[in-house]
C-alpha positions as a Markdown table, in Angstrom:
| # | Residue | x | y | z |
|---|---|---|---|---|
| 1 | Unk | 46.4 | -38.5 | 70.8 |
| 2 | Unk | 43.4 | -40.3 | 69.3 |
| 3 | Unk | 40.3 | -40.0 | 71.7 |
| 4 | Unk | 38.2 | -43.1 | 70.8 |
| 5 | Unk | 34.5 | -43.3 | 72.2 |
| 6 | Unk | 33.4 | -46.9 | 71.9 |
| 7 | Unk | 29.3 | -47.3 | 72.5 |
| 8 | Unk | 28.1 | -49.9 | 73.9 |
| 9 | Unk | 24.3 | -51.3 | 75.0 |
| 10 | Unk | 22.5 | -54.4 | 76.8 |
| 11 | Unk | 23.8 | -57.3 | 75.0 |
| 12 | Unk | 26.5 | -55.7 | 73.1 |
| 13 | Unk | 28.7 | -58.4 | 71.1 |
| 14 | Unk | 32.0 | -58.7 | 72.8 |
| 15 | Unk | 33.7 | -59.4 | 69.6 |
| 16 | Unk | 33.6 | -55.8 | 69.1 |
| 17 | Unk | 36.2 | -55.0 | 71.6 |
| 18 | Unk | 38.9 | -56.7 | 69.2 |
| 19 | Unk | 39.4 | -53.3 | 67.8 |
| 20 | Unk | 40.1 | -51.9 | 71.2 |
| 21 | Unk | 42.8 | -54.7 | 71.5 |
| 22 | Unk | 44.6 | -53.7 | 68.1 |
| 23 | Unk | 44.3 | -49.7 | 69.8 |
| 24 | Unk | 46.1 | -51.2 | 72.8 |
| 25 | Unk | 49.1 | -53.3 | 70.9 |
| 26 | Unk | 49.5 | -50.1 | 68.7 |
| 27 | Unk | 50.2 | -48.0 | 71.9 |
| 28 | Unk | 52.5 | -50.7 | 73.1 |
| 29 | Unk | 54.6 | -50.9 | 69.7 |
| 30 | Unk | 54.2 | -47.0 | 69.2 |
| 31 | Unk | 55.9 | -46.6 | 72.6 |
| 32 | Unk | 53.4 | -44.0 | 73.8 |
| 33 | Unk | 49.6 | -43.7 | 74.4 |
| 34 | Unk | 48.3 | -42.8 | 71.3 |
| 35 | Unk | 45.0 | -44.1 | 71.6 |
| 36 | Unk | 43.1 | -43.2 | 74.6 |
| 37 | Unk | 39.5 | -45.3 | 74.4 |
| 38 | Unk | 36.4 | -44.7 | 76.7 |
| 39 | Unk | 33.4 | -46.9 | 76.7 |
| 40 | Unk | 30.1 | -45.1 | 76.7 |
| 41 | Unk | 26.6 | -45.9 | 77.0 |
| 42 | Unk | 23.4 | -44.1 | 77.1 |
| 43 | Unk | 22.6 | -43.8 | 80.5 |
| 44 | Unk | 26.2 | -44.8 | 81.8 |
| 45 | Unk | 27.1 | -47.2 | 84.5 |
| 46 | Unk | 27.6 | -50.9 | 84.2 |
| 47 | Unk | 26.5 | -52.7 | 80.6 |
| 48 | Unk | 25.8 | -56.2 | 80.1 |
| 49 | Unk | 27.3 | -57.9 | 77.4 |
| 50 | Unk | 26.4 | -60.8 | 75.1 |
| 51 | Unk | 28.7 | -63.0 | 77.0 |
| 52 | Unk | 27.2 | -62.2 | 80.2 |
| 53 | Unk | 29.5 | -59.9 | 81.8 |
| 54 | Unk | 29.4 | -55.9 | 83.0 |
| 55 | Unk | 31.5 | -53.6 | 81.7 |
| 56 | Unk | 31.6 | -50.1 | 83.5 |
| 57 | Unk | 30.7 | -46.8 | 81.0 |
| 58 | Unk | 30.4 | -43.2 | 80.9 |
| 59 | Unk | 27.3 | -41.8 | 79.7 |
| 60 | Unk | 26.8 | -39.6 | 76.8 |
| 61 | Unk | 27.7 | -36.3 | 77.2 |
| 62 | Unk | 29.4 | -33.1 | 75.5 |
| 63 | Unk | 32.6 | -34.4 | 75.3 |
| 64 | Unk | 33.8 | -34.9 | 72.0 |
| 65 | Unk | 36.0 | -37.5 | 70.4 |
| 66 | Unk | 38.4 | -38.0 | 67.4 |
| 67 | Unk | 36.6 | -41.1 | 66.9 |
| 68 | Unk | 33.0 | -42.5 | 67.5 |
| 69 | Unk | 32.9 | -46.3 | 67.4 |
| 70 | Unk | 29.5 | -47.8 | 67.3 |
| 71 | Unk | 29.3 | -51.5 | 68.8 |
| 72 | Unk | 27.1 | -54.2 | 67.3 |
| 73 | Unk | 24.6 | -57.0 | 68.7 |
| 74 | Unk | 23.7 | -60.1 | 67.6 |
| 75 | Unk | 20.2 | -59.0 | 66.8 |
| 76 | Unk | 19.0 | -55.8 | 65.2 |
| 77 | Unk | 17.2 | -53.3 | 67.6 |
| 78 | Unk | 16.0 | -49.6 | 66.7 |
| 79 | Unk | 18.6 | -47.2 | 67.8 |
| 80 | Unk | 17.2 | -45.2 | 70.8 |
| 81 | Unk | 16.6 | -41.5 | 70.0 |
| 82 | Unk | 19.2 | -40.4 | 72.5 |
| 83 | Unk | 21.8 | -42.8 | 70.8 |
| 84 | Unk | 20.5 | -41.2 | 67.5 |
| 85 | Unk | 21.0 | -37.6 | 68.4 |
| 86 | Unk | 24.4 | -38.4 | 69.7 |
| 87 | Unk | 25.6 | -39.7 | 66.4 |
| 88 | Unk | 24.4 | -36.9 | 64.6 |
| 89 | Unk | 26.3 | -34.7 | 66.8 |
| 90 | Unk | 29.2 | -37.0 | 66.2 |
| 91 | Unk | 29.1 | -36.1 | 62.7 |
| 92 | Unk | 30.4 | -32.5 | 63.1 |
| 93 | Unk | 32.5 | -33.1 | 66.5 |
| 94 | Unk | 34.4 | -36.1 | 65.3 |
| 95 | Unk | 36.8 | -36.6 | 63.0 |
| 96 | Unk | 35.7 | -39.9 | 62.0 |
| 97 | Unk | 32.8 | -42.8 | 62.8 |
| 98 | Unk | 33.2 | -46.2 | 62.4 |
| 99 | Unk | 30.1 | -48.8 | 62.7 |
| 100 | Unk | 31.2 | -52.5 | 62.3 |
| 101 | Unk | 29.0 | -55.1 | 61.8 |
| 102 | Unk | 25.5 | -54.3 | 62.6 |
| 103 | Unk | 26.1 | -50.8 | 63.9 |
| 104 | Unk | 25.6 | -49.5 | 60.3 |
| 105 | Unk | 21.9 | -49.6 | 61.3 |
| 106 | Unk | 22.2 | -47.3 | 63.5 |
| 107 | Unk | 24.2 | -44.6 | 61.6 |
| 108 | Unk | 21.6 | -45.1 | 58.5 |
| 109 | Unk | 19.0 | -44.3 | 61.1 |
| 110 | Unk | 20.4 | -41.3 | 62.1 |
| 111 | Unk | 20.8 | -40.5 | 57.7 |
| 112 | Unk | 24.6 | -40.4 | 58.0 |
| 113 | Unk | 24.7 | -42.8 | 55.4 |
| 114 | Unk | 22.5 | -41.2 | 52.7 |
| 115 | Unk | 24.4 | -41.6 | 49.3 |
| 116 | Unk | 27.4 | -43.1 | 50.9 |
| 117 | Unk | 29.0 | -46.8 | 50.2 |
| 118 | Unk | 28.8 | -49.2 | 53.2 |
| 119 | Unk | 29.7 | -52.6 | 54.5 |
| 120 | Unk | 27.8 | -54.8 | 56.9 |
| 121 | Unk | 27.5 | -58.3 | 58.0 |
| 122 | Unk | 26.8 | -60.2 | 54.9 |
| 123 | Unk | 24.0 | -61.9 | 57.1 |
| 124 | Unk | 21.9 | -58.1 | 57.0 |
| 125 | Unk | 23.1 | -56.7 | 53.8 |
| 126 | Unk | 20.0 | -57.4 | 51.7 |
| 127 | Unk | 17.8 | -55.7 | 54.7 |
| 128 | Unk | 20.3 | -52.6 | 55.4 |
| 129 | Unk | 19.5 | -52.1 | 51.3 |
| 130 | Unk | 16.0 | -52.6 | 51.8 |
| 131 | Unk | 15.2 | -50.5 | 54.5 |
| 132 | Unk | 17.4 | -47.5 | 53.3 |
| 133 | Unk | 17.5 | -47.3 | 49.9 |
| 134 | Unk | 19.4 | -44.0 | 49.7 |
| 135 | Unk | 23.0 | -45.5 | 50.7 |
| 136 | Unk | 25.0 | -48.6 | 48.5 |
| 137 | Unk | 25.6 | -51.5 | 50.2 |
| 138 | Unk | 28.5 | -53.5 | 49.0 |
| 139 | Unk | 28.1 | -56.8 | 50.9 |
| 140 | Unk | 31.2 | -58.5 | 49.7 |
| 141 | Unk | 33.3 | -56.0 | 51.2 |
| 142 | Unk | 35.6 | -56.4 | 54.2 |
| 143 | Unk | 35.5 | -52.7 | 55.3 |
| 144 | Unk | 34.6 | -49.4 | 53.3 |
| 145 | Unk | 35.8 | -46.1 | 54.4 |
| 146 | Unk | 33.6 | -43.3 | 52.5 |
| 147 | Unk | 34.8 | -39.8 | 54.0 |
| 148 | Unk | 34.7 | -39.7 | 57.7 |
| 149 | Unk | 32.3 | -43.0 | 57.8 |
| 150 | Unk | 34.1 | -46.5 | 58.5 |
| 151 | Unk | 31.7 | -49.5 | 58.3 |
| 152 | Unk | 33.0 | -53.3 | 58.1 |
| 153 | Unk | 31.3 | -56.7 | 57.9 |
| 154 | Unk | 30.7 | -58.5 | 60.9 |
| 155 | Unk | 32.9 | -60.2 | 63.6 |
| 156 | Unk | 36.9 | -60.4 | 62.6 |
| 157 | Unk | 36.4 | -57.9 | 59.9 |
| 158 | Unk | 36.3 | -55.1 | 63.1 |
| 159 | Unk | 39.9 | -56.1 | 63.5 |
| 160 | Unk | 40.8 | -55.1 | 59.7 |
| 161 | Unk | 38.6 | -51.9 | 60.1 |
| 162 | Unk | 41.1 | -51.1 | 63.3 |
| 163 | Unk | 44.0 | -51.8 | 61.5 |
| 164 | Unk | 43.3 | -49.7 | 59.1 |
| 165 | Unk | 42.9 | -46.7 | 61.2 |
| 166 | Unk | 46.1 | -47.9 | 62.8 |
| 167 | Unk | 47.9 | -47.6 | 59.2 |
| 168 | Unk | 46.4 | -44.2 | 58.6 |
| 169 | Unk | 47.2 | -42.6 | 61.7 |
| 170 | Unk | 50.5 | -44.0 | 62.4 |
| 171 | Unk | 51.7 | -46.1 | 59.4 |
| 172 | Unk | 51.9 | -49.1 | 57.5 |
| 173 | Unk | 54.7 | -50.6 | 59.7 |
| 174 | Unk | 53.0 | -50.1 | 63.1 |
| 175 | Unk | 50.3 | -51.3 | 61.5 |
| 176 | Unk | 52.2 | -54.7 | 60.4 |
| 177 | Unk | 53.7 | -54.9 | 63.7 |
| 178 | Unk | 50.3 | -54.7 | 65.4 |
| 179 | Unk | 49.2 | -57.6 | 63.1 |
| 180 | Unk | 52.1 | -59.8 | 64.0 |
| 181 | Unk | 51.4 | -58.9 | 67.7 |
| 182 | Unk | 47.5 | -60.0 | 67.0 |
| 183 | Unk | 48.5 | -62.9 | 65.1 |
| 184 | Unk | 46.4 | -62.0 | 62.2 |
| 185 | Unk | 47.0 | -61.2 | 58.8 |
| 186 | Unk | 48.0 | -57.8 | 57.8 |
| 187 | Unk | 46.2 | -57.2 | 56.4 |
| 188 | Unk | 43.0 | -57.7 | 54.4 |
| 189 | Unk | 42.3 | -55.0 | 52.4 |
| 190 | Unk | 38.8 | -53.3 | 52.2 |
| 191 | Unk | 37.8 | -54.7 | 48.9 |
| 192 | Unk | 38.6 | -58.4 | 49.6 |
| 193 | Unk | 35.5 | -60.9 | 50.2 |
| 194 | Unk | 33.7 | -61.3 | 53.5 |
| 195 | Unk | 33.5 | -65.1 | 52.2 |
| 196 | Unk | 36.2 | -67.6 | 52.2 |
| 197 | Unk | 36.2 | -70.0 | 49.4 |
| 198 | Unk | 37.6 | -73.2 | 51.6 |
| 199 | Unk | 34.4 | -72.2 | 54.1 |
| 200 | Unk | 31.8 | -72.1 | 51.7 |
| 201 | Unk | 33.1 | -75.6 | 50.1 |
| 202 | Unk | 32.4 | -77.0 | 53.4 |
| 203 | Unk | 33.8 | -80.6 | 52.5 |
| 204 | Unk | 32.7 | -83.4 | 55.0 |
| 205 | Unk | 35.5 | -85.7 | 55.0 |
| 206 | Unk | 39.4 | -85.2 | 55.9 |
| 207 | Unk | 40.6 | -86.2 | 52.3 |
| 208 | Unk | 38.8 | -83.9 | 50.4 |
| 209 | Unk | 39.4 | -81.3 | 53.0 |
| 210 | Unk | 43.1 | -82.0 | 52.9 |
| 211 | Unk | 43.3 | -81.6 | 49.0 |
| 212 | Unk | 41.5 | -78.5 | 49.2 |
| 213 | Unk | 44.3 | -77.2 | 51.6 |
| 214 | Unk | 47.0 | -78.9 | 49.2 |
| 215 | Unk | 45.3 | -76.8 | 46.4 |
| 216 | Unk | 45.2 | -73.5 | 48.3 |
| 217 | Unk | 49.1 | -74.0 | 48.9 |
| 218 | Unk | 49.8 | -75.0 | 45.7 |
| 219 | Unk | 48.4 | -72.7 | 43.0 |
| 220 | Unk | 51.1 | -72.5 | 41.0 |
| 221 | Unk | 50.7 | -76.3 | 40.3 |
| 222 | Unk | 48.8 | -77.5 | 37.3 |
| 223 | Unk | 46.4 | -79.2 | 40.0 |
| 224 | Unk | 45.0 | -81.8 | 38.1 |
| 225 | Unk | 42.4 | -84.4 | 39.3 |
| 226 | Unk | 45.1 | -87.0 | 39.5 |
| 227 | Unk | 47.4 | -84.5 | 41.5 |
| 228 | Unk | 44.9 | -83.7 | 43.8 |
| 229 | Unk | 43.4 | -87.4 | 43.9 |
| 230 | Unk | 46.7 | -88.8 | 44.9 |
| 231 | Unk | 46.6 | -86.3 | 48.2 |
| 232 | Unk | 43.5 | -87.6 | 49.3 |
| 233 | Unk | 44.8 | -91.2 | 48.4 |
| 234 | Unk | 41.7 | -91.7 | 46.2 |
| 235 | Unk | 41.5 | -93.2 | 42.6 |
| 236 | Unk | 41.0 | -90.0 | 40.7 |
| 237 | Unk | 37.6 | -91.3 | 39.5 |
| 238 | Unk | 36.7 | -91.7 | 43.1 |
| 239 | Unk | 37.9 | -88.4 | 44.3 |
| 240 | Unk | 35.8 | -86.7 | 41.4 |
| 241 | Unk | 32.6 | -88.3 | 42.9 |
| 242 | Unk | 33.5 | -87.9 | 46.1 |
| 243 | Unk | 34.6 | -84.3 | 46.1 |
| 244 | Unk | 31.7 | -83.3 | 43.6 |
| 245 | Unk | 29.2 | -85.3 | 46.5 |
| 246 | Unk | 30.8 | -83.3 | 49.3 |
| 247 | Unk | 31.1 | -80.0 | 47.9 |
| 248 | Unk | 28.3 | -79.9 | 44.9 |
| 249 | Unk | 31.0 | -78.5 | 42.6 |
| 250 | Unk | 33.6 | -79.9 | 40.3 |
| 251 | Unk | 37.2 | -80.1 | 41.2 |
| 252 | Unk | 38.0 | -77.7 | 38.5 |
| 253 | Unk | 35.5 | -75.4 | 39.6 |
| 254 | Unk | 36.5 | -74.8 | 43.0 |
| 255 | Unk | 40.3 | -74.8 | 42.2 |
| 256 | Unk | 39.1 | -71.8 | 39.9 |
| 257 | Unk | 37.6 | -69.9 | 43.1 |
| 258 | Unk | 40.6 | -70.7 | 45.2 |
| 259 | Unk | 42.6 | -69.0 | 42.6 |
| 260 | Unk | 40.0 | -66.1 | 42.3 |
| 261 | Unk | 40.3 | -65.5 | 45.8 |
| 262 | Unk | 44.1 | -65.4 | 46.0 |
| 263 | Unk | 44.6 | -63.2 | 43.3 |
| 264 | Unk | 41.7 | -61.0 | 44.5 |
| 265 | Unk | 44.0 | -60.8 | 47.3 |
| 266 | Unk | 47.2 | -60.1 | 45.9 |
| 267 | Unk | 45.2 | -57.3 | 43.3 |
| 268 | Unk | 43.9 | -55.3 | 46.7 |
| 269 | Unk | 47.6 | -55.2 | 47.9 |
| 270 | Unk | 48.6 | -53.5 | 45.3 |
| 271 | Unk | 52.1 | -54.4 | 44.9 |
| 272 | Unk | 52.2 | -56.8 | 42.0 |
| 273 | Unk | 51.5 | -56.3 | 38.5 |
| 274 | Unk | 48.5 | -58.6 | 36.5 |
| 275 | Unk | 51.0 | -60.8 | 35.0 |
| 276 | Unk | 53.0 | -61.7 | 38.2 |
| 277 | Unk | 49.3 | -62.4 | 40.1 |
| 278 | Unk | 48.0 | -64.7 | 37.0 |
| 279 | Unk | 51.5 | -66.7 | 37.3 |
| 280 | Unk | 51.2 | -66.4 | 41.1 |
| 281 | Unk | 47.9 | -68.1 | 41.6 |
| 282 | Unk | 48.1 | -70.7 | 38.5 |
| 283 | Unk | 46.4 | -68.8 | 35.6 |
| 284 | Unk | 49.5 | -68.8 | 33.2 |
| 285 | Unk | 48.6 | -65.6 | 32.0 |
| 286 | Unk | 46.2 | -62.7 | 32.5 |
| 287 | Unk | 43.7 | -63.3 | 29.8 |
| 288 | Unk | 42.8 | -66.5 | 31.7 |
| 289 | Unk | 42.7 | -64.8 | 34.8 |
| 290 | Unk | 40.2 | -62.3 | 33.5 |
| 291 | Unk | 37.6 | -64.6 | 32.1 |
| 292 | Unk | 37.9 | -66.6 | 35.3 |
| 293 | Unk | 37.1 | -63.1 | 37.1 |
| 294 | Unk | 34.4 | -62.6 | 35.4 |
| 295 | Unk | 32.7 | -66.0 | 35.7 |
| 296 | Unk | 33.3 | -66.1 | 39.7 |
| 297 | Unk | 32.9 | -62.1 | 40.3 |
| 298 | Unk | 31.2 | -60.8 | 37.3 |
| 299 | Unk | 33.5 | -58.3 | 36.8 |
| 300 | Unk | 37.4 | -57.8 | 35.8 |
| 301 | Unk | 40.5 | -57.7 | 37.6 |
| 302 | Unk | 41.0 | -53.9 | 36.6 |
| 303 | Unk | 38.0 | -53.2 | 38.0 |
| 304 | Unk | 38.7 | -54.8 | 41.7 |
| 305 | Unk | 42.1 | -52.8 | 41.4 |
| 306 | Unk | 40.4 | -49.7 | 40.6 |
| 307 | Unk | 38.0 | -49.9 | 43.7 |
| 308 | Unk | 41.4 | -51.2 | 45.8 |
| 309 | Unk | 43.0 | -48.1 | 44.7 |
| 310 | Unk | 40.2 | -46.0 | 45.4 |
| 311 | Unk | 39.3 | -47.2 | 48.8 |
| 312 | Unk | 43.1 | -46.4 | 49.4 |
| 313 | Unk | 43.0 | -43.0 | 48.7 |
| 314 | Unk | 39.9 | -42.1 | 50.3 |
| 315 | Unk | 41.4 | -43.8 | 53.9 |
| 316 | Unk | 44.6 | -41.7 | 53.1 |
C-alpha cells in the first residue's frame, strides 16, 4: 500500500485533487486499495478551497507517508514555518515528495530543491529561478523527477504527474487503463512542452481554426497553402493574408511548429526511430526534422530523446 499525504491550506487550488482521482481509479483497476490518501493541513479540521467549499483535514503530526503531495494555490504566499518544518521532516520520512504547480516554491523555501531540476507553472518559472538560483527551473517541462522530488507544471499537469506515479508503482498497463478511464492522453511524457502550438496561435475565425485542426490531423500531407486554403474555403492569397493577420505567423511557420510539437511527443514516447518520426510528422527525412527542431526549440531531436530517457530512468 502507498499512503499519500496531501497538504492543503486556505484557498488551495481544487485542480490538485485531479491527482487524487487518478489514485482512486488506480485502486479500482488494480482491484485493491493500493493508494490511501489523507488530507493534511497545519491545524487540521475544515479548510476552505479556492472554489468555496470546505474539506476535512488531519493536522500535521508524527505520522509518516510514503508520498507527500504539496498542494498549490492561485497566488504565491510564503510557506508557514510549521509547513516548512513538516516538509523537511518528510524528506527523510517519505519515499517521494511531489509539488505540482507553484507548490515547488514551498519545497524551495524548505531547501529541498537546491541543485535539483524543477518544473512549475510557466507563469511562475522565471520568479522561481530568480528567487532560488541554486535550483534549475526547466520551464518547458510537463513534469520532472529528480531523485525523490517530483514537480510538475500547473493545472492538468497534475494528472500527468499522478499517472507517472501510477506507472512507477503499478506498471504501464494499469496507468494506461487509468488514463482511458479518465479520458486523458496516456501519457504526456515529462519532457513534453507545457505549451500547445494550437493554443499559442489563437486564431480568431473558425476558418483558420479549421485549417489548423486539419493540419494537425494530417501532418504527413504536404500541407501547402493551396491545400489549407481549400479547407478554409478561401483563395490561397486570401488565406495567407487572413492567417498572418489572425496568428501573426505565416502558414509555413505555423505548420513547422505543429510538426515539431508532434515529433517531440513521439520522441518522448521512445518507441519510434528518428526516421519513422520524421516520416510520420511530415518532415520527409531526419535532417529536415533536425533543422526544424533547432529553429523552433533551439536543440536537436537527439537531445530531446536523451532528456526523455534520463527522466524515465530517474523515475524507474
